[in-house]
FIZAFI-221502 format. One record per residue (C-alpha): residue number from 1; residue in one letter; x, y, z. Coordinates in steps of 0.02 Angstrom, whole numbers. Layout:
<nodes>
<node pos="NUM" code="a" xx="X" yy="Y" zz="Z"/>
...
</nodes>
This chain:
<nodes>
<node pos="1" code="m" xx="0" yy="0" zz="0"/>
<node pos="2" code="q" xx="63" yy="172" zz="-40"/>
<node pos="3" code="r" xx="95" yy="302" zz="94"/>
<node pos="4" code="g" xx="-54" yy="417" zz="120"/>
<node pos="5" code="y" xx="-195" yy="303" zz="177"/>
<node pos="6" code="i" xx="-258" yy="382" zz="338"/>
<node pos="7" code="n" xx="-350" yy="293" zz="478"/>
<node pos="8" code="t" xx="-486" yy="367" zz="588"/>
<node pos="9" code="e" xx="-356" yy="429" zz="712"/>
<node pos="10" code="g" xx="-257" yy="522" zz="579"/>
<node pos="11" code="g" xx="-115" yy="395" zz="565"/>
<node pos="12" code="k" xx="-38" yy="358" zz="395"/>
<node pos="13" code="i" xx="9" yy="184" zz="335"/>
<node pos="14" code="k" xx="195" yy="164" zz="304"/>
<node pos="15" code="q" xx="243" yy="148" zz="123"/>
<node pos="16" code="n" xx="259" yy="-30" zz="57"/>
<node pos="17" code="v" xx="237" yy="-113" zz="226"/>
<node pos="18" code="l" xx="85" yy="-210" zz="166"/>
<node pos="19" code="l" xx="74" yy="-252" zz="-19"/>
<node pos="20" code="r" xx="-69" yy="-323" zz="-120"/>
<node pos="21" code="t" xx="-29" yy="-423" zz="-276"/>
<node pos="22" code="a" xx="-120" yy="-507" zz="-417"/>
<node pos="23" code="n" xx="-99" yy="-689" zz="-465"/>
<node pos="24" code="l" xx="82" yy="-744" zz="-437"/>
<node pos="25" code="s" xx="70" yy="-901" zz="-543"/>
<node pos="26" code="h" xx="148" yy="-813" zz="-693"/>
<node pos="27" code="i" xx="271" yy="-701" zz="-601"/>
<node pos="28" code="t" xx="433" yy="-670" zz="-697"/>
<node pos="29" code="d" xx="609" yy="-690" zz="-632"/>
<node pos="30" code="g" xx="619" yy="-501" zz="-627"/>
<node pos="31" code="g" xx="462" yy="-494" zz="-521"/>
<node pos="32" code="i" xx="530" yy="-623" zz="-401"/>
<node pos="33" code="n" xx="692" yy="-525" zz="-386"/>
<node pos="34" code="a" xx="594" yy="-366" zz="-345"/>
<node pos="35" code="l" xx="491" yy="-451" zz="-211"/>
<node pos="36" code="k" xx="644" yy="-527" zz="-128"/>
<node pos="37" code="n" xx="771" yy="-386" zz="-144"/>
<node pos="38" code="k" xx="674" yy="-224" zz="-165"/>
<node pos="39" code="y" xx="528" yy="-260" zz="-49"/>
<node pos="40" code="k" xx="614" yy="-394" zz="59"/>
<node pos="41" code="v" xx="457" yy="-500" zz="63"/>
<node pos="42" code="s" xx="451" yy="-628" zz="203"/>
<node pos="43" code="d" xx="272" yy="-692" zz="190"/>
<node pos="44" code="i" xx="141" yy="-714" zz="55"/>
<node pos="45" code="i" xx="-33" yy="-731" zz="127"/>
<node pos="46" code="d" xx="-146" yy="-814" zz="-2"/>
<node pos="47" code="l" xx="-327" yy="-775" zz="37"/>
<node pos="48" code="r" xx="-405" yy="-879" zz="-101"/>
<node pos="49" code="y" xx="-512" yy="-1031" zz="-66"/>
<node pos="50" code="d" xx="-483" yy="-1205" zz="-138"/>
<node pos="51" code="r" xx="-592" yy="-1189" zz="-293"/>
<node pos="52" code="e" xx="-491" yy="-1039" zz="-352"/>
<node pos="53" code="l" xx="-331" yy="-1141" zz="-356"/>
<node pos="54" code="n" xx="-276" yy="-1255" zz="-496"/>
<node pos="55" code="a" xx="-120" yy="-1290" zz="-599"/>
<node pos="56" code="h" xx="-142" yy="-1123" zz="-689"/>
<node pos="57" code="t" xx="-174" yy="-1011" zz="-539"/>
<node pos="58" code="t" xx="-69" yy="-1081" zz="-396"/>
<node pos="59" code="d" xx="70" yy="-960" zz="-346"/>
<node pos="60" code="k" xx="249" yy="-1002" zz="-389"/>
<node pos="61" code="d" xx="360" yy="-1052" zz="-243"/>
<node pos="62" code="i" xx="485" yy="-915" zz="-203"/>
<node pos="63" code="e" xx="641" yy="-970" zz="-112"/>
<node pos="64" code="g" xx="657" yy="-893" zz="60"/>
<node pos="65" code="v" xx="477" yy="-831" zz="64"/>
<node pos="66" code="n" xx="343" yy="-914" zz="170"/>
<node pos="67" code="h" xx="183" yy="-950" zz="75"/>
<node pos="68" code="r" xx="34" yy="-958" zz="191"/>
<node pos="69" code="s" xx="-139" yy="-1014" zz="136"/>
<node pos="70" code="v" xx="-276" yy="-921" zz="231"/>
<node pos="71" code="p" xx="-436" yy="-942" zz="127"/>
<node pos="72" code="m" xx="-526" yy="-787" zz="191"/>
<node pos="73" code="s" xx="-667" yy="-795" zz="64"/>
<node pos="74" code="a" xx="-829" yy="-887" zz="34"/>
<node pos="75" code="t" xx="-810" yy="-1065" zz="92"/>
<node pos="76" code="k" xx="-790" yy="-1202" zz="-37"/>
<node pos="77" code="d" xx="-960" yy="-1267" zz="20"/>
<node pos="78" code="t" xx="-1038" yy="-1101" zz="-31"/>
<node pos="79" code="a" xx="-952" yy="-1110" zz="-199"/>
<node pos="80" code="g" xx="-1002" yy="-1291" zz="-217"/>
<node pos="81" code="q" xx="-1184" yy="-1250" zz="-188"/>
<node pos="82" code="a" xx="-1178" yy="-1115" zz="-319"/>
<node pos="83" code="f" xx="-1098" yy="-1225" zz="-451"/>
<node pos="84" code="s" xx="-1183" yy="-1391" zz="-413"/>
<node pos="85" code="q" xx="-1341" yy="-1332" zz="-500"/>
<node pos="86" code="h" xx="-1245" yy="-1251" zz="-642"/>
<node pos="87" code="p" xx="-1100" yy="-1361" zz="-697"/>
<node pos="88" code="e" xx="-1080" yy="-1255" zz="-853"/>
<node pos="89" code="l" xx="-1033" yy="-1107" zz="-743"/>
<node pos="90" code="f" xx="-900" yy="-1209" zz="-655"/>
<node pos="91" code="e" xx="-830" yy="-1261" zz="-824"/>
<node pos="92" code="k" xx="-827" yy="-1078" zz="-878"/>
<node pos="93" code="m" xx="-740" yy="-1026" zz="-718"/>
<node pos="94" code="q" xx="-606" yy="-1159" zz="-742"/>
<node pos="95" code="e" xx="-572" yy="-1093" zz="-917"/>
<node pos="96" code="l" xx="-561" yy="-914" zz="-853"/>
<node pos="97" code="q" xx="-442" yy="-970" zz="-715"/>
<node pos="98" code="k" xx="-327" yy="-1049" zz="-844"/>
<node pos="99" code="n" xx="-312" yy="-881" zz="-930"/>
<node pos="100" code="a" xx="-308" yy="-772" zz="-773"/>
<node pos="101" code="g" xx="-123" yy="-736" zz="-797"/>
<node pos="102" code="k" xx="-145" yy="-670" zz="-974"/>
<node pos="103" code="p" xx="-180" yy="-486" zz="-1013"/>
<node pos="104" code="g" xx="-357" yy="-447" zz="-958"/>
<node pos="105" code="g" xx="-381" yy="-623" zz="-891"/>
<node pos="106" code="s" xx="-393" yy="-575" zz="-708"/>
<node pos="107" code="l" xx="-524" yy="-441" zz="-746"/>
<node pos="108" code="k" xx="-630" yy="-564" zz="-846"/>
<node pos="109" code="l" xx="-623" yy="-687" zz="-701"/>
<node pos="110" code="s" xx="-673" yy="-553" zz="-576"/>
<node pos="111" code="i" xx="-820" yy="-497" zz="-684"/>
<node pos="112" code="f" xx="-878" yy="-677" zz="-699"/>
<node pos="113" code="q" xx="-868" yy="-705" zz="-512"/>
<node pos="114" code="a" xx="-969" yy="-547" zz="-485"/>
<node pos="115" code="e" xx="-1107" yy="-617" zz="-595"/>
<node pos="116" code="v" xx="-1133" yy="-779" zz="-500"/>
<node pos="117" code="s" xx="-1187" yy="-814" zz="-324"/>
<node pos="118" code="v" xx="-1012" yy="-857" zz="-264"/>
<node pos="119" code="i" xx="-998" yy="-677" zz="-206"/>
<node pos="120" code="n" xx="-1176" yy="-660" zz="-143"/>
<node pos="121" code="v" xx="-1165" yy="-521" zz="-13"/>
<node pos="122" code="q" xx="-1266" yy="-610" zz="122"/>
<node pos="123" code="k" xx="-1166" yy="-769" zz="104"/>
<node pos="124" code="h" xx="-1006" yy="-669" zz="126"/>
<node pos="125" code="i" xx="-1072" yy="-584" zz="282"/>
<node pos="126" code="e" xx="-1121" yy="-752" zz="356"/>
<node pos="127" code="y" xx="-947" yy="-816" zz="318"/>
<node pos="128" code="f" xx="-853" yy="-663" zz="383"/>
<node pos="129" code="e" xx="-935" yy="-686" zz="552"/>
<node pos="130" code="s" xx="-919" yy="-875" zz="561"/>
<node pos="131" code="d" xx="-802" yy="-966" zz="680"/>
<node pos="132" code="e" xx="-707" yy="-1031" zz="529"/>
<node pos="133" code="a" xx="-671" yy="-855" zz="466"/>
<node pos="134" code="v" xx="-626" yy="-791" zz="639"/>
<node pos="135" code="g" xx="-494" yy="-928" zz="649"/>
<node pos="136" code="y" xx="-419" yy="-865" zz="485"/>
<node pos="137" code="y" xx="-420" yy="-685" zz="549"/>
<node pos="138" code="r" xx="-318" yy="-742" zz="698"/>
<node pos="139" code="d" xx="-196" yy="-829" zz="582"/>
<node pos="140" code="v" xx="-170" yy="-669" zz="480"/>
<node pos="141" code="f" xx="-148" yy="-559" zz="632"/>
<node pos="142" code="n" xx="-27" yy="-683" zz="709"/>
<node pos="143" code="i" xx="79" yy="-665" zz="552"/>
<node pos="144" code="i" xx="77" yy="-476" zz="540"/>
<node pos="145" code="l" xx="96" yy="-448" zz="727"/>
<node pos="146" code="n" xx="253" yy="-554" zz="737"/>
<node pos="147" code="k" xx="361" yy="-446" zz="625"/>
<node pos="148" code="p" xx="527" yy="-373" zz="688"/>
<node pos="149" code="e" xx="523" yy="-189" zz="740"/>
<node pos="150" code="d" xx="702" yy="-141" zz="688"/>
<node pos="151" code="a" xx="766" yy="-64" zz="525"/>
<node pos="152" code="d" xx="763" yy="-233" zz="438"/>
<node pos="153" code="l" xx="573" yy="-246" zz="448"/>
<node pos="154" code="r" xx="521" yy="-371" zz="316"/>
<node pos="155" code="y" xx="358" yy="-349" zz="226"/>
<node pos="156" code="n" xx="204" yy="-452" zz="186"/>
<node pos="157" code="i" xx="109" yy="-475" zz="26"/>
<node pos="158" code="i" xx="-76" yy="-499" zz="53"/>
<node pos="159" code="y" xx="-163" yy="-576" zz="-96"/>
<node pos="160" code="t" xx="-348" yy="-590" zz="-132"/>
<node pos="161" code="a" xx="-435" yy="-638" zz="-293"/>
<node pos="162" code="a" xx="-551" yy="-488" zz="-296"/>
<node pos="163" code="v" xx="-622" yy="-355" zz="-180"/>
<node pos="164" code="y" xx="-801" yy="-298" zz="-206"/>
<node pos="165" code="p" xx="-850" yy="-130" zz="-128"/>
<node pos="166" code="e" xx="-1031" yy="-181" zz="-98"/>
<node pos="167" code="v" xx="-975" yy="-334" zz="0"/>
<node pos="168" code="m" xx="-849" yy="-238" zz="105"/>
<node pos="169" code="e" xx="-966" yy="-91" zz="140"/>
<node pos="170" code="t" xx="-1112" yy="-204" zz="188"/>
<node pos="171" code="n" xx="-1001" yy="-309" zz="298"/>
<node pos="172" code="i" xx="-928" yy="-157" zz="388"/>
<node pos="173" code="d" xx="-1104" yy="-88" zz="416"/>
<node pos="174" code="d" xx="-1161" yy="-255" zz="486"/>
<node pos="175" code="l" xx="-1012" yy="-271" zz="604"/>
<node pos="176" code="t" xx="-1037" yy="-91" zz="662"/>
<node pos="177" code="k" xx="-1220" yy="-124" zz="702"/>
<node pos="178" code="q" xx="-1179" yy="-282" zz="800"/>
<node pos="179" code="y" xx="-1016" yy="-234" zz="885"/>
<node pos="180" code="g" xx="-1011" yy="-43" zz="878"/>
<node pos="181" code="s" xx="-858" yy="-42" zz="765"/>
<node pos="182" code="v" xx="-742" yy="-157" zz="667"/>
<node pos="183" code="k" xx="-613" yy="-132" zz="805"/>
<node pos="184" code="n" xx="-735" yy="-197" zz="934"/>
<node pos="185" code="f" xx="-768" yy="-348" zz="823"/>
<node pos="186" code="l" xx="-581" yy="-383" zz="816"/>
<node pos="187" code="r" xx="-570" yy="-362" zz="1004"/>
<node pos="188" code="e" xx="-724" yy="-463" zz="1055"/>
<node pos="189" code="k" xx="-734" yy="-596" zz="919"/>
<node pos="190" code="v" xx="-556" yy="-615" zz="855"/>
<node pos="191" code="g" xx="-473" yy="-584" zz="1024"/>
<node pos="192" code="l" xx="-353" yy="-441" zz="985"/>
<node pos="193" code="t" xx="-293" yy="-350" zz="1141"/>
<node pos="194" code="d" xx="-247" yy="-169" zz="1175"/>
<node pos="195" code="d" xx="-64" yy="-222" zz="1164"/>
<node pos="196" code="d" xx="-98" yy="-297" zz="992"/>
<node pos="197" code="f" xx="-176" yy="-135" zz="929"/>
<node pos="198" code="t" xx="-29" yy="-36" zz="999"/>
<node pos="199" code="k" xx="95" yy="-151" zz="911"/>
<node pos="200" code="l" xx="0" yy="-141" zz="746"/>
<node pos="201" code="r" xx="8" yy="49" zz="753"/>
<node pos="202" code="k" xx="194" yy="44" zz="790"/>
<node pos="203" code="l" xx="233" yy="-80" zz="652"/>
<node pos="204" code="y" xx="124" yy="-13" zz="512"/>
<node pos="205" code="l" xx="89" yy="171" zz="542"/>
<node pos="206" code="e" xx="207" yy="318" zz="522"/>
<node pos="207" code="d" xx="266" yy="404" zz="682"/>
</nodes>
């Protein structure tokens, strides 16, 4: 993320501390070199669920970088329910996944996913608040909280297949209604402590 994003308390995110990438299955040697030497990547957090991964979309292994699978998306059961009644849609998605690394391929896949019930807003909300999802949240925060605080801070890449504003906005509204704020949700449901929030600010926000 670029420097300039401001939180509700006026803090700015440090430049390049958290990065978001596209599909890494077709990354070039030059791209790998940049991730390792320019950005000093230590962890790749892959947020895709099982159905999004196949021989054409699975990320390349990068020596010295930890690849962590944290499927923070609709469960494979949700996807299965959507496609079980429409096998032709599943076949189409597989074809789009094969071409996701080509120019325009990722956009076509995202548009397709937006047209089917895999990204149904209510299903996502149910998932985001499920015990399964909360376990994945903890996994992600355990990774990003346990980074060194000295000058050799190594960065994370956080990957997700697509982000839909209507899903995020509805989810944030729902969490705010139930818990008062997203922070309260992280505190009460996920189990983050005041010390965790302090450490997150120190690690990822400018002084």
